[in-house]
VEXSE-375277 format. One record per residue (C-alpha): y, x, z. Coordinates in steps of 0.02 Angstrom, whole numbers, padded with zeros to 5 digits, always signed. Example, Ala and Ser with C-alpha at 12.3 -4.5 7.8 and 13.67 -1.06 7.14 Angstrom:
-00225+00615+00390 -00053+00684+00357 
This chain:
+00090-03495-00023 +00047-03674+00026 -00036-03700-00143 -00148-03548-00118 -00194-03601+00059 -00236-03775-00006 -00351-03703-00139 -00439-03595-00006 -00463-03749+00104 -00539-03849-00040 -00660-03705-00075 -00716-03699+00106 -00743-03888+00110 -00848-03872-00048 -00958-03746+00038 -00977-03859+00190 -01027-04006+00081 -01158-03899-00005 -01233-03863+00166 -01267-04049+00193 -01405-04053+00065 -01586-04068+00130 -01671-03901+00156 -01509-03802+00132 -01526-03724+00305 -01675-03621+00254 -01585-03571+00094 -01434-03512+00194 -01543-03410+00310 -01621-03324+00162 -01448-03288+00091 -01374-03220+00252 -01283-03056+00232 -01318-02965+00396 -01238-02795+00421 -01259-02680+00570 -01119-02555+00588 -01069-02415+00706 -01190-02297+00620 -01346-02393+00681 -01485-02443+00562 -01501-02620+00497 -01626-02713+00606 -01715-02873+00557 -01803-02895+00722 -01841-02799+00881 -01994-02688+00892 -02151-02777+00951 -02170-02666+01102 -01992-02703+01161 -01999-02853+01280 -01810-02872+01267 -01675-02930+01387 -01654-03113+01434 -01494-03209+01398 -01440-03390+01412 -01289-03467+01325 -01204-03633+01292 -01128-03655+01119 -00996-03794+01107 -01012-03906+00952 -00884-03882+00813 -00925-04042+00716 -01021-03946+00579 -01194-03876+00548 -01139-03693+00537 -01027-03571+00629 -01134-03539+00783 -01165-03360+00842 -01257-03296+00994 -01181-03158+01100 -01318-03038+01045 -01410-02997+00885 -01586-02927+00866 -01661-03082+00947 -01847-03066+00989 -01936-03179+00861 -02001-03338+00942 -01918-03304+01109 -01781-03436+01088 -01776-03606+01175 -01647-03722+01097 -01584-03884+01176 -01470-03989+01064 -01373-04106+01176 -01513-04198+01271 -01666-04154+01164 -01765-03996+01128 -01743-03927+00952 -01884-03868+00840 -01857-03717+00726 -01858-03754+00538 -01841-03940+00576 -01688-03956+00687 -01616-03782+00667 -01640-03615+00582 -01602-03444+00659 -01573-03271+00588 -01648-03156+00721 -01557-03001+00659 -01380-03071+00671 -01403-03206+00803 -01334-03342+00687 -01397-03523+00708 -01382-03667+00582 -01422-03849+00618 -01488-03985+00502 -01368-04110+00580 -01189-04078+00631 -01160-04048+00817 -01017-04156+00875 -00866-04078+00956 -00909-04170+01118 -01088-04103+01116 -01161-03933+01153 -01314-03825+01123 -01401-03720+01254 -01501-03570+01195 -01615-03463+01305 -01680-03307+01218 -01724-03124+01233 -01644-02983+01130 -01666-02797+01102 -01530-02686+01176 -01576-02542+01061 -01513-02631+00905 -01356-02721+00960 -01199-02692+00858 -01057-02783+00774 -01131-02916+00659 -01062-02993+00502 -01124-03156+00431 -01058-03233+00271 -01110-03411+00236 -01165-03403+00098 -01066-03241+00072 -00949-03198-00071 -00955-03341-00196 -00894-03319-00376 -00834-03469-00475 -00779-03474-00656 -00665-03613-00712 -00667-03616-00901 -00662-03447-00986 -00497-03383-00916 -00504-03408-00727 -00621-03323-00605 -00611-03357-00420 -00708-03265-00285 -00711-03356-00118 -00756-03278+00048 -00809-03360+00210 -00870-03226+00331 -00903-03237+00516 -00905-03068+00607 -00973-03064+00784 -00914-02939+00914 -01020-02790+00961 -01110-02839+01122 -01135-02655+01163 -00949-02649+01205 -00970-02784+01337 -00970-02973+01351 -00832-03089+01297 -00778-02991+01142 -00690-03086+01004 -00779-03141+00846 -00679-03141+00685 -00686-03275+00551 -00620-03216+00383 -00598-03336+00238 -00499-03339+00078 -00510-03305-00107 -00473-03180-00245 -00421-03260-00409 -00392-03186-00582 -00321-03297-00720 -00298-03238-00899 -00158-03333-00985 -00193-03274-01160 -00146-03114-01247 -00108-02978-01120 -00043-03098-00985 -00133-03123-00821 -00110-03186-00643 -00204-03111-00497 -00203-03170-00317 -00281-03117-00153 -00262-03229-00001 -00364-03205+00157 -00349-03266+00335 -00430-03181+00485 -00444-03289+00641 -00515-03242+00812 -00665-03343+00872 -00688-03305+01056 -00721-03480+01131 -00879-03533+01038 -01005-03484+01172 -01022-03474+01359 -01139-03347+01439 -01235-03431+01581 -01299-03266+01653 -01186-03115+01635 -01289-02957+01617 -01155-02831+01574 -00971-02785+01593 -00834-02882+01509 -00780-02812+01340 -00623-02705+01347 -00564-02733+01169 -00391-02777+01102 -00355-02960+01077 -00357-03015+00896 -00222-03131+00831 -00235-03245+00683 -00150-03169+00532 -00158-03165+00343 -00162-03049+00193 -00078-03100+00031 -00064-03004-00132 +00008-03088-00287 +00029-03002-00456 +00084-03071-00623 +00080-02978-00789 +00164-03089-00920 +00192-03046-01101 +00269-03137-01248 +00248-03032-01403 +00313-02860-01356 +00413-02924-01208 +00326-02893-01043 +00366-02949-00866 +00276-02895-00708 +00295-02978-00539 +00219-02922-00375 +00214-02981-00196 +00115-02912-00049 +00115-02962+00134 -00015-02884+00249 -00003-02957+00422 +00015-02834+00564 -00129-02919+00656 -00243-02954+00507 -00421-02902+00560 -00528-02954+00412 -00540-02788+00319 -00718-02751+00378 -00779-02918+00313 -00687-02889+00148 -00775-02721+00127 -00945-02796+00169 -00922-02931+00037 -00836-02814-00089 -00687-02929-00101 -00597-02786-00191 -00622-02602-00229 -00644-02497-00072 -00492-02388-00105 -00385-02543-00129 -00444-02618+00037 -00421-02451+00126 -00241-02438+00063 -00204-02619+00112 -00270-02582+00286 -00152-02433+00302 -00008-02547+00252 -00034-02674+00391 +00136-02743+00435 +00211-02690+00268 +00283-02815+00144 +00314-02779-00040 +00408-02867-00180 +00433-02802-00356 +00488-02857-00530 +00490-02752-00687 +00505-02786-00871 +00502-02711-01045 +00603-02779-01192 +00557-02674-01345 +00673-02680-01493 +00571-02570-01609 +00453-02424-01613 +00485-02314-01462 +00646-02404-01417 +00697-02545-01304 +00755-02593-01130 +00662-02575-00965 +00710-02629-00790 +00632-02636-00619 +00671-02688-00439 +00558-02659-00289 +00568-02678-00103 +00453-02608+00031 +00482-02670+00208 +00411-02636+00379 +00460-02726+00538 +00614-02616+00558 +00692-02583+00388 +00671-02577+00199 +00658-02461+00050 +00746-02540-00100 +00730-02464-00273 +00811-02514-00438 +00794-02444-00612 +00863-02481-00785 +00824-02390-00945 +00859-02397-01130 +00789-02287-01266 +00808-02274-01453 +00780-02143-01585 +00949-02062-01551 +00999-02113-01374 +00919-02133-01204 +00993-02204-01045 +00919-02215-00870 +00987-02282-00707 +00900-02271-00540 +00953-02324-00369 +00863-02312-00204 +00908-02347-00025 +00795-02293+00118 +00833-02383+00279 +00871-02278+00432 +00743-02369+00539 +00599-02368+00412 +00452-02271+00487 +00295-02308+00387 +00309-02167+00259 +00136-02096+00294 +00054-02265+00265 +00130-02323+00101 +00047-02284-00066 +00198-02207-00155 +00158-02033-00221 +00333-01971-00172 +00323-02035+00007 +00367-01861+00074 +00528-01866-00028 +00562-02043+00034 +00544-01980+00213 +00673-01846+00177 +00795-01979+00116 +00797-02085+00275 +00968-02164+00290 +01017-02107+00114 +01076-02210-00034 +01030-02122-00197 +01099-02167-00367 +01064-02077-00530 +01122-02099-00709 +01050-02003-00854 +01101-02002-01037 +01017-01907-01177 +01075-01886-01355 +00976-01827-01504 +01071-01677-01569 +00954-01602-01698 +00778-01558-01751 +00689-01401-01692 +00590-01276-01794 +00431-01370-01743 +00502-01529-01824 +00520-01611-01655 +00686-01690-01602 +00806-01589-01496 +00889-01684-01354 +01046-01650-01254 +01084-01740-01094 +01198-01779-00948 +01140-01823-00773 +01239-01893-00628 +01165-01904-00453 +01247-01965-00293 +01176-01960-00116 +01273-02051+00018 +01244-02090+00199 +01332-02108+00364 +01377-01921+00359 +01464-01927+00190 +01425-01910+00006 +01352-01777-00110 +01381-01787-00298 +01282-01684-00422 +01313-01681-00609 +01218-01577-00736 +01228-01558-00924 +01111-01480-01051 +01181-01474-01227 +01081-01402-01371 +01161-01406-01543 +01053-01278-01627 +01126-01104-01608 +01244-01156-01469 +01175-01207-01298 +01275-01260-01147 +01212-01283-00969 +01328-01344-00833 +01308-01397-00651 +01439-01471-00535 +01399-01509-00354 +01524-01575-00228 +01498-01644-00054 +01593-01701+00099 +01605-01571+00236 +01514-01691+00351 +01365-01717+00235 +01212-01639+00317 +01064-01714+00225 +01038-01579+00093 +00852-01596+00128 +00861-01762+00035 +00880-01668-00129 +00718-01673-00228 +00616-01517-00262 +00665-01528-00445 +00850-01536-00402 +00841-01388-00284 +00744-01286-00413 +00879-01321-00543 +01018-01268-00422 +00928-01107-00379 +00896-01069-00563 +01080-01093-00607 +01127-00974-00466 +01013-00842-00544 +01085-00869-00717 +01257-00817-00655 +01190-00638-00664 +01046-00655-00790 +01070-00788-00925 +00887-00770-00976 +00817-00807-00802 +00663-00919-00816 +00615-01065-00701 +00461-00967-00647 +00575-00839-00562 +00635-00969-00436 +00544-00942-00271 +00507-01058-00126 +00634-00958-00024 +00768-00995-00155 +00736-01182-00145 +00729-01183+00045 +00897-01092+00053 +00986-01238-00033 +00971-01337+00129 +01087-01211+00215 +01230-01240+00093 +01310-01381+00193 +01493-01402+00149 +01482-01287-00004 +01532-01350-00177 +01469-01267-00336 +01520-01264-00518 +01419-01165-00646 +01433-01163-00834 +01330-01057-00953 +01359-01050-01142 +01244-00954-01259 +01274-00929-01445 +01129-00872-01552 +01221-00797-01700 +01135-00725-01852 +01207-00551-01819 +01290-00566-01648 +01223-00657-01493 +01349-00704-01359 +01340-00780-01185 +01474-00837-01065 +01453-00881-00882 +01584-00965-00771 +01546-01008-00591 +01631-01048-00428 +01573-01075-00249 +01696-01162-00132 +01702-01208+00051 +01836-01264+00172 +01889-01083+00208 +01888-01014+00032 +01772-00978-00111 +01698-00865-00244 +01754-00863-00425 +01648-00771-00552 +01663-00746-00741 +01548-00648-00855 +01527-00625-01042 +01400-00527-01143 +01365-00488-01326 +01218-00413-01417 +01224-00356-01598 +01071-00261-01656 +01072-00090-01569 +01233-00130-01475 +01251-00234-01317 +01396-00252-01196 +01447-00356-01046 +01594-00381-00931 +01607-00479-00768 +01734-00508-00633 +01716-00594-00466 +01839-00634-00328 +01786-00684-00153 +01921-00765-00048 +01969-00684+00116 +01930-00845+00209 +01758-00868+00134 +01628-00825+00268 +01478-00922+00202 +01395-00783+00100 +01246-00784+00218 +01212-00966+00169 +01203-00929-00018 +01053-00889-00128 +00961-00722-00100 +01014-00657-00270 +01196-00700-00231 +01189-00612-00063 +01124-00456-00153 +01269-00458-00277 +01408-00515-00159 +01367-00405-00008 +01501-00443+00119 +01645-00425-00004 +01755-00567+00056 +01937-00532+00017 +01888-00417-00130 +01886-00424-00319 +01747-00335-00414 +01753-00298-00600 +01604-00226-00693 +01585-00175-00876 +01441-00096-00969 +01368-00064-01138 +01216+00012-01225 +01196+00084-01399 +01041+00147-01490 +01079+00264-01633 +00990+00409-01720 +00844+00405-01598 +00959+00418-01446 +01004+00295-01308 +01184+00293-01248 +01255+00188-01107 +01416+00168-01009 +01444+00072-00848 +01604+00051-00747 +01638-00042-00586 +01793-00065-00479 +01817-00154-00313 +01991-00193-00247 +02023-00264-00073 +02165-00378-00021 +02271-00225+00028 +02262-00148-00146 +02141-00008-00097 +01975+00007-00184 +01832+00101-00264 +01814+00152-00446 +01648+00209-00521 +01594+00254-00698 +01431+00320-00770 +01392+00387-00944 +01220+00435-01009 +01142+00500-01168 +00956+00527-01192 +00841+00575-01333 +00671+00657-01342 +00737+00831-01295 +00905+00814-01208 +00963+00704-01066 +01146+00701-01013 +01221+00602-00870 +01400+00599-00805 +01465+00506-00652 +01647+00481-00602 +01705+00407-00438 +01869+00382-00347 +01879+00304-00173 +02051+00265-00104 +02071+00344+00069 +02146+00177+00129 +01986+00083+00084 +01900+00045+00250 +01763-00076+00201 +01634+00031+00112 +01490-00037+00218 +01535-00215+00161 +01500-00173-00021 +01346-00234-00113 +01309-00060-00184 +01138+00006-00132 +01208+00183-00104 +01354+00132+00006 +01301+00255+00142 +01329+00397+00019 +01496+00320-00031 +01551+00329+00150 +01538+00518+00143 +01652+00523-00009 +01793+00418+00066 +01960+00483-00001 +01877+00596-00131 +01890+00593-00319 +01728+00663-00387 +01639+00700-00549 +01463+00763-00577 +01366+00808-00733 +01180+00832-00757 +01100+00905-00913 +00914+00922-00941 +00851+01008-01097 +00669+01025-01150 +00702+01176-01259 +00519+01202-01303 +00355+01130-01242 +00350+01270-01113 +00534+01289-01069 +00637+01164-00968 +00819+01195-00921 +00905+01084-00792 +01088+01105-00744 +01199+01009-00624 +01389+01024-00597 +01484+00936-00459 +01669+00936-00415 +01758+00828-00286 +01938+00832-00223 +02027+00746-00079 +02213+00765-00117 +02266+00683+00046 +02167+00803+00155 +02181+00952+00038 +01992+00974+00026 +01879+01020-00119 +01690+01015-00140 +01598+01099-00281 +01419+01135-00329 +01332+01220-00474 +01143+01217-00490 +01032+01287-00629 +00844+01277-00637 +00734+01357-00769 +00548+01318-00778 +00438+01416-00898 +00257+01350-00902 +00157+01415-01050 -00024+01365-01075 -00071+01548-01050 +00021+01682-00956 +00129+01680-00801 +00224+01525-00746 +00401+01564-00691 +00528+01456-00598 +00707+01515-00571 +00836+01426-00462 +01021+01465-00439 +01120+01348-00325 +01299+01375-00260 +01397+01253-00151 +01570+01266-00075 +01675+01153+00036 +01850+01220+00060 +02020+01161+00118 +02197+01227+00113 +02159+01326+00271 +02005+01410+00198 +01816+01392+00191 +01736+01246+00283 +01556+01268+00228 +01468+01356+00085 +01300+01426+00031 +01219+01519-00112 +01034+01504-00148 +00935+01608-00275 +00747+01593-00291 +00615+01658-00410 +00433+01600-00409 +00291+01671-00513 +00113+01604-00529 -00019+01692-00633 -00207+01697-00648 -00303+01851-00705 -00481+01856-00771 -00534+01987-00645 -00670+01973-00512 -00720+01803-00577 -00540+01740-00577 -00397+01814-00475 -00244+01707-00436 -00076+01786-00394 +00084+01701-00335 +00247+01772-00273 +00414+01709-00214 +00581+01795-00187 +00723+01704-00099 +00901+01757-00059 +00999+01629+00041 +01179+01659+00099 +01276+01532+00201 +01445+01533+00286 +01517+01410+00413 +01706+01400+00424 +01782+01575+00431 +01631+01658+00510 +01549+01807+00425 +01422+01761+00290 +01239+01772+00340 +01108+01819+00211 +00922+01790+00230 +00796+01868+00112 +00614+01816+00097 +00480+01903-00003 +00307+01823-00015 +00149+01880-00106 -00018+01792-00110 -00181+01844-00193 -00344+01748-00189 -00509+01754-00279 -00612+01606-00339 -00637+01499-00183 -00795+01422-00258 -00880+01590-00275 -01016+01644-00153 -00894+01767-00076 -00705+01743-00084 -00551+01819-00005 -00365+01790+00016 -00226+01914+00053 -00046+01875+00101 +00109+01977+00133 +00271+01899+00196 +00429+01999+00233 +00581+01911+00307 +00752+01988+00344 +00864+01865+00436 +01021+01966+00402 +01059+01983+00587 +00957+02140+00617 +00797+02042+00646 +00645+02062+00535 +00474+01980+00529 +00341+02064+00420 +00164+01997+00413 +00007+02057+00321 -00154+01957+00327 -00325+01954+00245 -00468+01827+00258 -00646+01828+00191 -00772+01686+00171 -00952+01721+00122 -01104+01608+00103 -01236+01722+00179 -01379+01599+00154 -01393+01422+00089 -01287+01297+00190 -01225+01437+00304 -01059+01524+00279 -00960+01649+00381 -00772+01666+00393 -00671+01812+00457 -00490+01858+00454 -00358+01971+00528 -00169+01982+00522 -00034+02098+00586 +00148+02051+00617 +00287+02176+00649 +00448+02121+00731 +00604+02219+00773 +00610+02152+00950 +00447+02234+01002 +00349+02070+01001 +00231+02127+00866 +00058+02052+00869 -00115+02069+00792 -00235+01923+00765 -00419+01915+00726 -00536+01770+00692 -00722+01750+00664 -00831+01596+00639 -00967+01509+00542 -01002+01339+00465 -01178+01270+00449 -01223+01112+00353 -01388+01065+00436 -01401+00911+00324 -01289+00828+00197 -01187+00740+00333 -01228+00841+00492 -01117+00994+00510 -01095+01127+00645 -00945+01241+00660 -00900+01384+00777 -00750+01497+00783 -00665+01617+00901 -00496+01699+00889 -00404+01839+00979 -00220+01881+00985 -00146+02042+01053 +00039+02050+01090 +00164+01926+01025 +00304+01834+01116 +00181+01739+01226 +00060+01883+01259 -00125+01902+01228 -00234+01749+01201 -00419+01714+01171 -00490+01550+01108 -00652+01476+01043 -00709+01309+00975 -00874+01225+00934 -00914+01059+00851 -01067+00963+00795 -01038+00801+00700 -01144+00684+00596 -01300+00574+00596 -01453+00650+00679 -01584+00513+00651 -01602+00350+00553 -01720+00277+00685 -01780+00329+00857 -01879+00208+00966 -01773+00050+00967 -01615+00139+00906 -01551+00148+00728 -01422+00257+00637 -01393+00379+00780 -01231+00476+00758 -01170+00617+00869 -00993+00688+00885 -00970+00836+01001 -00847+00976+01024 -00779+01105+01144 -00617+01205+01144 -00570+01345+01264 -00413+01451+01270 -00360+01585+01392 -00183+01656+01400 -00156+01817+01498 -00332+01791+01565 -00291+01619+01635 -00382+01466+01570 -00255+01353+01483 -00368+01243+01378 -00542+01179+01416 -00591+01024+01322 -00768+00958+01309 -00820+00799+01219 -00987+00720+01180 -01011+00551+01098 -01164+00459+01034 -01163+00298+00932 -01324+00204+00893 -01372+00034+00827 -01465-00078+00948 -01522-00259+00924 -01399-00286+00782 -01253-00217+00883 -01181-00047+00927 -01216+00058+01082 -01093+00197+01129 -01096+00335+01258 -00939+00442+01272 -00914+00589+01392 -00753+00693+01394 -00680+00827+01509 -00506+00897+01491 -00416+01027+01596 -00238+01001+01654 -00173+01182+01665 -00025+01131+01773 -00129+01071+01922 -00302+01135+01878 -00378+00960+01882 -00511+00910+01758 -00483+00737+01686 -00654+00662+01658 -00707+00502+01574 -00882+00425+01559 -00893+00271+01447 -01042+00159+01416 -01015+00018+01294 -01118-00107+01197 -01052-00230+01067 -01162-00356+00981 -01146-00393+00796 -00969-00436+00740 -01032-00548+00600 -00917-00702+00608 -01065-00812+00558 -01156-00767+00720 -01137-00901+00855 -01123-00773+00996 -01036-00607+01027 -01068-00498+01181 -00968-00348+01244 -01016-00237+01391 -00897-00096+01441 -00899+00023+01591 -00795+00178+01622 -00783+00306+01762 -00630+00417+01750 -00509+00532+01839 -00327+00478+01833 -00183+00603+01804 -00154+00599+01992 -00332+00666+02019 -00401+00502+02088 -00568+00429+02037 -00565+00255+01961 -00685+00131+01883 -00658+00004+01746 -00772-00129+01676 -00764-00275+01558 -00902-00399+01518 -00863-00530+01386 -00965-00667+01302 -00897-00770+01156 -00991-00927+01103 -00942-01023+00946 -00961-01211+00946 -00938-01339+00809 -00766-01376+00737 -00691-01199+00750 -00708-01204+00939 -00743-01046+01041 -00789-01028+01225 -00755-00858+01304 -00820-00800+01473 -00766-00629+01536 -00766-00527+01695 -00665-00370+01719 -00607-00241+01846 -00472-00110+01828 -00309-00134+01734 -00208+00006+01654 -00041+00036+01737 +00103+00156+01702 +00075+00345+01700 -00114+00328+01683 -00137+00232+01846 -00283+00110+01856 -00240-00042+01962 -00381-00106+02071 -00370-00281+01998 -00522-00381+01944 -00561-00557+01898 -00646-00686+01790 -00579-00780+01639 -00647-00939+01561 -00562-00987+01399 -00584-01128+01273 -00497-01113+01104 -00495-01221+00949 -00422-01178+00779 -00344-01320+00678 -00272-01253+00516 -00135-01127+00560 -00130-01185+00742 -00239-01127+00886 -00251-01227+01048 -00316-01144+01207 -00359-01196+01384 -00409-01064+01513 -00448-01032+01695 -00415-00861+01771 -00461-00796+01943 -00387-00623+01987 -00393-00517+02146 -00296-00360+02189 -00402-00260+02312 -00259-00141+02356 -00140-00280+02411 -00268-00415+02462 -00179-00531+02342 -00275-00658+02236 -00224-00788+02109 -00303-00932+02017 -00220-00997+01858 -00259-01150+01753 -00161-01158+01592 -00143-01225+01417 -00065-01147+01264 -00036-01159+01078 -00004-01027+00946 +00043-01059+00766 +00070-00958+00609 +00233-01028+00537 +00227-00923+00379 +00147-00760+00323 +00295-00673+00407 +00317-00765+00571 +00218-00843+00713 +00245-00905+00890 +00146-00930+01050 +00180-01047+01196 +00081-01051+01359 +00103-01142+01524 -00005-01133+01679 -00009-01176+01863 -00046-01032+01981 -00112-01036+02159 -00068-00868+02241 -00144-00809+02407 -00092-00654+02506 -00155-00609+02681 -00212-00787+02713 -00047-00867+02661 -00036-00961+02497 +00081-01049+02379 +00091-01125+02206 +00204-01079+02062 +00221-01101+01874 +00176-00965+01750 +00222-00963+01567 +00227-00857+01412 +00335-00879+01257 +00319-00758+01112 +00392-00751+00937 +00341-00623+00806 +00435-00596+00644 +00390-00477+00503 +00545-00417+00412 +00449-00320+00279 +00292-00216+00261 +00346-00086+00390 +00466-00177+00508 +00423-00301+00644 +00519-00387+00783 +00432-00467+00932 +00515-00560+01076 +00417-00604+01232 +00468-00696+01390 +00332-00706+01523 +00310-00752+01703 +00148-00682+01774 +00046-00731+01926 +00104-00577+02021 -00070-00523+02073 -00036-00350+01999 +00127-00331+02095 +00129-00164+02189 +00155-00148+02375 +00273+00003+02363 +00424-00088+02290 +00454-00256+02379 +00587-00303+02250 +00468-00296+02104 +00477-00459+02003 +00348-00556+01906 +00456-00618+01759 +00474-00502+01611 +00574-00516+01450 +00535-00395+01309 +00606-00359+01138 +00490-00247+01036 +00547-00166+00875 +00425-00079+00758 +00501+00025+00618 +00421+00154+00505 +00529+00300+00452 +00496+00411+00303 
């Protein structure tokens, strides 16, 4: 280090001696490198019309001719007055000045006991931080192998930031020496020193600069690349001072590539040392080693590596220790810095060995290997060993992972290691699972396996006639474990497999395992599951057999077996099942149909299904089911036959016969018999006449009650519905078997009288045994005024029936009525009216009229509705006027105007309004201003609450930040509130998000006031495509609080569940 500093000092003295030559001052001025930063243009002199601002300064002598800077740049040309000690100086004789930078050079050195006074004027419009290199970045070549670039740069403070800022002097050199062959030495050594005492402002015309104080510091980078024949040695050292401030001058002078300087600047306060070497012993073989250390002010990252490779053997060792207190991960240049951050406080060691075990079909060598990895820290140790052996037709994969119960840093495992662990977990059940099947969820789940040890071994044998695989695995924890064994064979058309797994009764960590393991293990702790299966293809048929048994720790269990045979015409399936009545843990099983198994507890059952495609037109489907519970003395049985005859021509016939019985020793518990015949046929009469009929006989019996038989007879005839005139006729006769009948005859006609106008008419008659017979009639028309504008009208009348006589009518007109009218575009109308009278009393009276039209790029809506409440005779009315501007996200502004007059269910008139204006600013920022009145309450009540909201939101990636101000007033309770708050919402993943909000509320009621905190916390989670869970905890301002219930609170917690049921 001293040698490098000495070389830099000699270089600087050489530059100073060069400046002593006659006339060199003018040469230096011409070579000045003046740079104006802060985004302002480079300025050589102030504009002529700018008279400038006066300044007066005293510059102490430094014993040299150079190194003098005024407090301001952009000096007005010719405005300076320079006094050197006791005499007046003359420009270009006694001194030279660069007006742009404010740098002054003298022909004679100014002694350290002397001083220079300079009065001048400068332009305020062009002041900025100034950099002056004298004479800049100097390159020297010593012989043909050494190149040295020396820098001496003086950087003045930006006077726009105030007076008294620190100047920075940066000097040093960058040297590259080639030692012959491929060897080289490179060195960077720079010193940045503050220069804040070189001038004294006589008249202070601005505030004092508020800038951080700069300390003298250095930057040193040393690299050596040495080679002797094929032997190579690399040495590296880097020390970037925490207070080094010369990066700007290095960029100006291009002391190194910009990306190199930028990275060095990020690593301020970081020290590096490294050594690495290569000792080849032949082609593609030899020894390598490396040691590196990265340090910040708190701790170190130490890495070691050793490797050896030959044609038949490879060995690698790696060790790394990341100090607990190291914090500069985001600043260092290592590509795996995220992984280093995950290994804080961890000591990692890894050993890998690979052996050449053959040559592949592509003539490339086949390698087998062993890997040993150990992670240790204050919480304990994790050991991970893996093996991949490939000896041609036999392949072995094995993983062993053990850890102390106190080891918690599973996040320190690399992405590659977690992917391998997840893949081996999948291969327990599918030996052919590919790495692409491993998901991000699988890898993330590994972190939850704290305290769980794993052992997995997979052997595959690729035989010429028979392929075999064997899987052995175990999962262990402090309370117990899982042991699993599986073997499979495949020989041409035959394949078979068998597996057995035992989950200890004390193992309760299934939820922490991989998703595929949770699917196969269920909650079967304390159980043993054995599964066997096979497939055979022979004579164009597929045959399969599968058996499964589950035994709990009490000896009770479930046995299941399935057989199947399928060819092009016949499909046969048989299922056998026996569930011990003592087995009480059916819902803990992993079987997908465990809910059905629960219904068969204690039963031994067998069912058979046969499907036969006798001909192209004839399908026969039969099902037989028998189930017996010996303990309870109960038997279930079912026989079902279905025949479907569907010729290309002629009638289509479907026949169903289905019998079911559930009996016990005491007699019938439940039974039914179902026979059904359906016929569909089309005749070439009257342009095409379709006929369908159905006959049903259904008999059921509950317990020992008398059987009840229901018969249904249906007939339906219809003509071609696309014809100008068409009709339908139906007849339905129902006998409920209890003396009650229901016979209905109906006919309907539709006729297109003229183009786009059609009439409909229909009548029906229903006869009932109870005297509630009824007759119905209907008439209406449908008119297509245009392609999209349609009008419909209908009226109906009912005489008799259980509810008595009824009359009803309806009218509708829907569709676009004009493309353009005045300033409106695309005018669409939707109107309708419905009226119903029962026993002469109005029960339904609904009227609706709605118009939508485009206006000024937005949408204008008028909506008028009236609806009668028959219980109280009140008409609920609603009048809505709304305008929304264009919703185009590219538009900078969005306006919404909404007004509504309505009648509440209580018969009270109410008004609602909402005016909102959204303005988009730069950087994903939105400003929203809104004013509203009327809030929806329970049971259709409109609360007389109004207010104003001002909201500022900004979107940064998946996170949205908001700040808002809300002023609300409740007219009914004379309560008002003002809230100022801040919030953040973030999308954690495609399935989950959260929202946090906090505000300060000032609440006033009847002249009295008080302050309180308001907040809102919300978490949304999507379980799958149709299930959501949302939790909300909120404390509101209380302005909506009613005056009826004095105990009403303002803090609400909600749990919302959204499920879709099919």
